[in-house]
C-alpha positions as CSV (number, residue, x, y, z in Angstrom):
1,M,-5.1,-31.0,23.1
2,Q,-7.7,-28.9,21.2
3,S,-6.7,-25.5,22.8
4,S,-2.6,-26.3,21.9
5,V,-3.5,-26.9,18.0
6,R,-5.9,-23.6,18.2
7,S,-2.9,-21.8,19.7
8,K,-0.4,-23.0,17.3
9,L,-2.8,-22.2,14.5
10,D,-3.8,-18.8,15.9
11,Q,0.3,-18.1,16.1
12,F,1.0,-19.5,12.6
13,G,-1.7,-17.3,11.2
14,K,-0.1,-14.4,13.0
15,K,3.1,-15.3,11.3
16,A,1.9,-15.7,8.0
17,V,-0.1,-12.2,8.1
18,R,3.1,-10.6,9.0
19,F,5.1,-12.6,6.2
20,G,2.6,-11.6,3.6
21,I,2.7,-7.8,4.8
22,V,6.4,-7.8,4.7
23,V,6.6,-9.5,1.3
24,V,3.7,-7.4,-0.3
25,F,5.3,-3.9,0.8
26,L,8.8,-5.1,-0.3
27,W,7.7,-6.2,-3.6
28,I,5.5,-3.5,-4.5
29,G,7.8,-0.9,-2.9
30,G,10.6,-2.2,-5.0
31,L,8.2,-1.9,-8.1
32,K,7.8,1.8,-7.6
33,F,11.1,2.5,-9.1
34,F,10.2,1.2,-12.2
35,T,8.2,3.0,-14.9
36,Y,5.4,1.2,-15.6
37,E,4.6,0.8,-11.9
38,A,5.0,4.7,-11.5
39,D,2.6,5.5,-14.5
40,G,-0.1,2.9,-12.9
41,I,-0.5,4.9,-9.8
42,V,-0.7,8.4,-11.4
43,P,-4.5,8.4,-11.5
44,F,-4.6,7.6,-7.6
45,V,-2.1,10.3,-6.7
46,A,-3.3,12.9,-9.3
47,N,-7.0,12.6,-7.8
48,S,-6.0,12.5,-4.2
49,P,-6.7,15.9,-2.3
50,F,-3.9,14.4,0.0
51,M,-1.0,13.6,-2.5
52,S,-2.0,15.5,-5.9
53,F,0.5,18.1,-4.5
54,F,3.5,15.7,-5.2
55,Y,2.8,16.5,-8.9
56,H,3.4,19.6,-10.7
57,H,0.4,19.2,-13.0
58,P,-2.0,16.5,-11.8
59,D,-4.8,17.7,-13.8
60,E,-3.0,17.0,-16.8
61,Y,-2.6,13.3,-16.4
62,K,-5.1,11.8,-18.6
63,T,-3.6,12.9,-22.1
64,H,-0.1,11.3,-20.8
65,Q,-1.3,7.9,-19.8
66,N,1.0,4.9,-20.8
67,K,-0.8,1.5,-20.8
68,E,0.9,-1.1,-18.5
69,G,3.8,-2.1,-20.5
70,E,3.7,0.5,-23.1
71,L,6.4,3.4,-23.0
72,I,5.5,6.4,-25.2
73,A,8.6,8.9,-25.2
74,Q,6.7,12.0,-25.1
75,N,4.7,10.6,-22.4
76,H,7.6,9.6,-20.3
77,E,9.3,12.9,-20.5
78,W,6.0,14.6,-19.4
79,H,5.7,12.1,-16.3
80,T,9.7,13.0,-15.8
81,A,8.8,16.8,-15.9
82,N,5.6,15.9,-13.7
83,N,7.6,14.6,-10.8
84,T,5.6,11.1,-11.4
85,Y,9.0,9.0,-11.2
86,G,10.6,11.0,-8.3
87,F,7.2,10.5,-6.5
88,S,6.9,7.1,-7.1
89,A,10.7,6.4,-5.8
90,G,10.0,8.2,-2.7
91,L,7.1,6.1,-2.0
92,G,8.9,3.1,-3.0
93,V,11.3,4.0,-0.2
94,L,8.7,4.5,2.0
95,L,7.0,1.2,1.4
96,V,10.2,-0.8,1.8
97,S,11.0,0.9,4.6
98,M,7.9,0.1,6.5
99,A,8.1,-3.6,5.3
100,I,11.5,-4.0,7.1
101,L,10.3,-2.4,10.2
102,V,7.6,-4.8,10.3
103,A,10.1,-7.7,9.8
104,L,12.2,-6.6,12.6
105,Y,9.3,-7.7,15.2
106,K,11.7,-9.8,17.3
107,V,14.8,-7.6,17.0
108,A,13.1,-4.5,17.5
109,P,9.4,-4.7,18.3
110,F,8.7,-1.2,19.1
111,A,10.1,-0.4,15.5
112,S,8.1,-2.8,14.1
113,M,4.9,-1.4,15.6
114,I,5.3,2.0,14.3
115,G,5.9,0.2,11.1
116,S,2.8,-1.3,11.4
117,L,0.8,1.6,12.4
118,L,2.3,3.4,9.3
119,I,0.9,0.7,7.2
120,F,-2.4,1.0,9.0
121,I,-2.4,4.6,8.1
122,M,-1.1,4.3,4.6
123,T,-3.8,1.6,4.1
124,L,-6.4,4.1,5.0
125,G,-5.2,6.4,2.6
126,T,-5.1,3.9,-0.3
127,L,-8.8,3.0,0.5
128,S,-9.7,6.5,0.0
129,F,-8.9,6.1,-3.7
130,L,-12.2,4.5,-3.8
131,V,-13.8,7.9,-3.2
132,T,-11.3,10.1,-4.9
133,T,-10.3,8.2,-8.2
134,P,-13.1,7.8,-11.0
135,E,-11.0,5.1,-12.4
136,S,-11.9,3.0,-9.4
137,W,-15.2,2.2,-11.0
138,V,-16.4,0.6,-14.4
139,P,-16.7,3.7,-16.7
140,H,-20.1,4.3,-18.6
141,L,-19.2,3.2,-22.0
142,T,-21.8,0.7,-23.5
143,D,-22.5,-1.8,-20.7
144,T,-25.3,-1.4,-18.5
145,D,-23.0,-2.3,-15.6
146,W,-21.1,0.7,-14.5
147,G,-20.2,3.0,-11.6
148,F,-20.7,1.9,-8.0
149,P,-20.6,-1.1,-7.0
150,F,-18.7,-2.2,-10.1
151,L,-15.1,-2.0,-9.6
152,S,-12.7,-1.5,-12.4
153,G,-9.2,-3.4,-12.3
154,R,-7.8,-0.4,-10.1
155,G,-10.8,-0.6,-8.0
156,R,-10.5,-4.3,-7.4
157,L,-6.8,-3.6,-6.6
158,V,-7.4,-1.0,-3.9
159,I,-10.3,-2.6,-2.2
160,K,-7.9,-5.7,-1.2
161,D,-6.2,-3.1,1.2
162,I,-9.0,-3.9,3.5
163,V,-7.2,-7.1,4.5
164,I,-3.8,-5.2,4.7
165,L,-5.6,-2.9,7.2
166,G,-6.9,-5.8,9.4
167,G,-3.4,-7.5,9.1
168,A,-1.4,-4.1,10.3
169,I,-3.8,-4.1,13.3
170,I,-2.4,-7.8,14.1
171,T,1.3,-7.0,13.6
172,A,1.0,-3.7,15.6
173,S,-0.7,-5.3,18.4
174,E,1.7,-8.4,18.4
175,S,4.8,-6.0,18.3
176,A,3.3,-3.8,21.2
177,K,2.7,-7.0,23.0
178,L,6.4,-8.2,22.6
179,Y,7.5,-4.8,23.5
180,L,5.6,-4.2,26.5
181,Q,6.8,-7.9,27.7
182,R,10.4,-7.1,27.5
183,H,10.0,-3.4,28.7
184,K,8.5,-5.2,31.8
185,A,11.1,-7.8,32.1
186,I,13.9,-4.9,32.1
187,R,12.2,-3.1,34.7
188,K,12.3,-6.3,37.0
């Protein structure tokens, strides 16, 4: 009886992880088409040695930042010219596509495994922002608590991706297992 409960709980946990990844990537991917979200990721992209080339003027972002919920027309024009919104929309398409792939677990397990592996890789990239983005840490203003290990709001947003990284491994392995089971059944 106990092993049956553990097995059901294990399966429920794996489904919850998959559902959570799909919801997060659909939601965040969809938000990438909105100005405030595109503006919010600018420090990460501009400081990343792997992504800054997507922007035309990554070194100038600090003088053109909009606060969340703020729209300054001059800054908006700069972000349009900088490719801030174009990059964000492309990223949104990628995130939504990966969510759909992960969700297709029962229908297309191999594609779902690829989606999970892409999320794993993307999550490693996101975690690199802790090293590349100064805004990930509390700045030295007047408080004695600043720098490492004091995560800023942006840093707290990034560190949570460790959970998604683990979840992507779980969903990739579940998808691979289902794919191999089906492939083996076809070969018989």
